[in-house]
N, C-alpha and C positions, 0 to 999 in steps of 0.2 A: 504494500500500500504506500502510495506517495504521500508526501507531507500535505499536498493540496487535498487529496482524498480524505486524509485523516482530519484535516481542518473542517471540511464539509460535514463529515460524520459527527464531529464534536458539536458543531453549531446546530445540527439538526436535533440534538438531544436536549437543547435548552428548553426547559419547561416553564411556561408562564404560570401554570398552576403551582409548581413548586416554589417559584419566586414569590408569589403572593402568600403561600403558606408560611414561608420563612418570615416575610415582612410582617404579616399579621401577628405571628407569634411573638416576635421580638418587640413589636410596637405596643404590646399590651402593658409593658412595664415602663415606669418612669425611671430612667437609668442615670441618676446622678452618680458621679464618680465615687466609687467606694461604698455605695449604698447596697442594702440587701436586695432590692429589686434589680439593680444592675447585675448583681451576682447571679440572679436567676437567669438572666439573658446569657451570661457567660456559660453557665452550666448547660443551658439548652444547646448553645453552639458547640460546646465541647462534646456533648452526647451525640449530636448529629455527626460530627467529624470522626469520633470513635467508631460509630456505626459504619462509616464509609471506609474505614481501614487506615486512617491517619494515626500517627503516633503523636499524642498530645501531651502538653505540660502546661499547668496553670501556675504562674508565679504570682506572688503577692507582695510587691515592693512597697515600702513606705514612701509617701509623697506628700507634698504640701499642696493642699486643695482648698478652694474657696467656693462656697455655695451662697449665692444671693438669696435673701429671704424676703425682705419687704422694704418699701420706700414710700415716702410721703412728701409732697411739696405743697406749701401754702403761700399764697400771696398775702402779705400783711398790710402793705400800703402801696399805692394810694387807695386801694380797695382790697377787700378780703375775698379770697377765692381759693378753693382746693383744686389741684391739678393732678391728674393721674400720672404716676411715675413708677419706674422700676429701677433697681440698683443692679450692680454688676459684680462679677467675680473679682475679688481683691480690692473692691472699694473699701475704704475705711468706714467702720460703723460709727454713727454719731452717738452722743449720749441719748438716753431715752427721751429727753425733752427736745432733742433736735439741735440744729445749729442755725442761727440767724445771721443775715448779712445783707449788704447792699448788692443789688444785681447790676451787672454790666454785660453788655453784648460786645463780642469781639470775634472777628472772622479768623479763620486759620490760613496761614500761620500768623501768630500774634505779632503785632507791630511793637517796636520799642515804646515805652511809656511816653517818650517825648514826641513820638510820631502818631501814636494811636491812643488806645484806652488803657489806663493803668489798672491792671487786674489785681494788684497787690492788696491783700486783705479783703478782697471782694469775692462774691459768688459769680463765676463767669458762665455766660450763656453762649453756646457755640452751635453752628449748624453741623449736621452730619452725625453718623454713628460714633460711638465710643471707639477710639483707636489709641493704643498705647502712646504713640508719638504725640498726639494731642494732649493726653493726660500729663505726660512728662513736661511738655512745654508750658501748660497752664500752671502746673505746680512750680516750675522754675520761675515763672513770672510772679509767684506769690499768691495765687488764688487759694482761698480757703476751702472752696467747694466748687463742683462743676455740674452744669446742666447741659446735656447734649440733646439736640433736636433730631430724633431718630428717623423721622419720615412719616409715612402713612401708617406704619406699624411699629410697635416697640420690639426692638431686636435684642435678644440676649447676647451679651458680649463679655469678653474678659479684658480687664483694664491693664493687666500686668504685661510689661515687655519682656519679662524673664522667661527664657525657654527652659521648660522643665522646672524641677525643684530648685529654688534659689540656693546659691552658694554664699559663703561670706563675702565674696567679691561682688556679687550681683544683688544681694538682699536690699541694698540701699535704693535700688531702682523700683522696688515695689511701691504702688501708690500709697500716699499718706494723706489723702483727702477723700471726703465722701463724694461719690459720683453717681448721678442718676441720668435717666433718659426720659424724654417726654415726646408726645406726638407733634407733628408739624402744626396742626391748628392751634395747639397750646403755645408752641414756640412763637407763632405769629402774634398771638395775643400778648405775650410778654414783650415782644419787640415793639408792638404798638404802644404799650404802656410806657416803655422806656423813651419813646419819641416824645412823650408828653411831660416827662420829668422823672425824678428818682423813684426807684422801686425797691422795696424791701421784702425779702422772702425768708421762709424757714423751711429747711429740708431735714428729713429724718431718714436714716438708712440703717439696715441691719443685715450683716453678712457673717456667715459662719466661715472662719478661716482657721485651718490647723492641719495637723498631721493625721493621716489615716492610710491604711493599707488599701491598695487598689489592685484589681486583677489584670494580668497580662497573659493572654492565651497564645501559645505557639503550637502549630500543628504541622507535621512534616509528612510528606510523601516522597520516598526516595527516587532518584533517577536511576536509569539502567546503564548508561554509558559513562557519564561523568558524575559518578555517585558522590563525589566530594564537593560538588558545587550545587547551588540552588538559586532559584528566583524567589524573591520575597514579595508576596502580595498582601498588602496591609490595609486596614481601616479601623476606625474607632467604634466602639460599642456604646460608650457613655453618650448621654444625650440631654438636651433640654426637654423636659416634659416627656411626652410619649415618643417623639422622635421617629416617626415613620420615614420622613425624608432625611433627617440628619440625626442618625445615620443608618436607620433600619434597612432601607433599600440597598445600601452598599453592603451591609452585612449579609443580606439575602444574595446579592451578586457573588460574594465570596463563597458562601455555602454552595451555591449552584455550580460555580467553577470547581470547587472541591469535589462535589458529588460526581460530576462528569469526568474529570480527569482521574479520579480514583478508579473509574471503570476502564481507563486506558493507561494504567500505570506502566504496563510493559512497553509502551511507546514513548515514555518520557526520557529524553536525553539527560536532562538535569532534574534535580529534585524541585519540588514545590513546597515552599514554606508559607503557610497562612499565618498572619500575625494580627491579633485583635487587641486594640489598645483601650485602656481607660485613661482618665486624666487629660483627654484631648480638650474638652470644652471648659473644664473647671481647674485645670492645672497647667495650661498652655503646653500640651504635648508631654506631660510628665511621664506617661507610660512608655512611649517610644524613646524618649530621652534616656530614661533609666535603662532600657534594653540596649540602646546604642553604647552607653557607657559600660555596661556590665559584660556585653558580648562583643566588644570592639574587635578583638583579634579574629574571632570566628567570622564575623561579618566582613571584615577587610579581606580575609583570605579566601572565603568560600562563596559569598553572595555576589552574583554577577549582575543583578539588576533589582531595583525596587519599584514595584508598581503599586500605586496608591489609588484608593477609590473613596469618594466622598459625595454623598447627596445626589446619586444618579436616579433617573426614573421619574423626574417631575412631570406633572401633567403638561402636555404641550411642549416638552423639551425636544426641539427639533434641530438644535445647533450642536454639532458634534465636532466642530473644527477648531475650537479655541482651547483645547487642553494644554496644560503645561508639559514641557519636556526639556530635559537637558540637551545640550548641543549634540552630544555623542549618540543620543537616542532619537534624534529628530527624523532621520531618514526612515528608520524602522517604524516609528510612530506614524509618520506620514503614510507609509505604505498600508498600514493596518486601517487607518481612517478611510483612505481612498477606496480600498477593496471592500470594506464592510458597509460604508455609508455613501460612497460616491462624492463625499465632500473633501475639500482640500484643507489640510491642516495649516492654519495661520500660525498657531503656536505662540507661546510666550515663555519667558524665563520664569522659573519658580520664584515665588516670594516667600516670606516667612509665614508659612501656613501648611496645613495638611500633613502634620507628622513627618515633615521632611527633616528628620533628625539624623540622617545617615550620610550627609555629605562629607563629614570628617572621616568617615570610614572608607571613602573613595568609591562609593557605590553610585553608578549612574541611575537616574530616576526618570520616570515618566508617568503622566496622567495625574489626576486628582479629581477635580470636578469635571467629569468628562462630558456629560450632557447638560445643556443649558436651554432655558427658555429664550425667546426673542428678546432683544434689548429693551430695557426700560429707560425711557428718555425723560423721566421725571426729574425734578430739581434734586430730590434726595439721592437718586441714582447717580446723577452727575457729580454731586458732592462726594459720594462714596468712591467713585472712580478717580476723582482728583486725589483723594487721600491714599488710595491703594496703588496708584500708578497705572490704572487701567486706561482704556481708550476714552 
């Protein structure tokens, strides 16, 4: 059987019913990093892979995790009003009575006080989702608290710039101010108030931040020719709320790849290693960072490529041409995209996202958010693109 014949046979075995079964099962649990419900999802995935003939191992490293709990925003003057808000991972918690301050609006990047608005000692209001670079800059400017205008929806985000569990050298970069997000309509209301004169607000935040053990699941299927090498296919299981999209659909994709390739194990040139992370959303890639640090030599010597999957399968996701890829994998990734979808890979460099924790091990990487919905040209989307370096 040729490689082309094998590829067609493998693709024909993809089951929509199985993909939905995996997704529905995993999405029934709220999978906060290190929580009992997340562990149920890990146990389910491990049981499925054991049944398919993988060799599995569940690690439980200790990680620094932050789980947002509640937030409140009140306008105190020139009028009184309560505004819906959420807080974020690694935001500082306020005292129970909250924190009061004068509100100021400033665009990103912040201008020097002599050229713009002085945010020192103030609560700063900014457009766009919470991003670590914005958080750091506002704190450097002396802001005592931050309000970010998220857009039409409130997006759960992590405010820390530290990749993985902080070290003594990086711990000072953790946020040291309370951080919340509000909707666009409420941001517009606050900006209109500011145009009329001074505004004073009170915000309250509560975030659990501390050490806890998180699961990391590794599942191996050996290769037949180059048995000492493997391709690592990874994705995170932890999630905000029920997380069918982020990241249950990707977990389902990994399980289906595992099921099918287990049935063709005799045809595998190299091994397949499936890696399921925790700490992605609530510890900025704490699980994959721990794994890279702990198994650096093995990954450097044996792993030939890292394929990542995150949030595939959205309704109406027809764009399959904007996946990330390293330069050395671009031709390979382009050929796959063209053959399977008829689209031309435009591609882009990887940013600091998607459990890309293995560059230091010398592993080439491709993909992440592979399927996308058509572009959103809203103001919030343009602001997000500006912050992330997108188009």
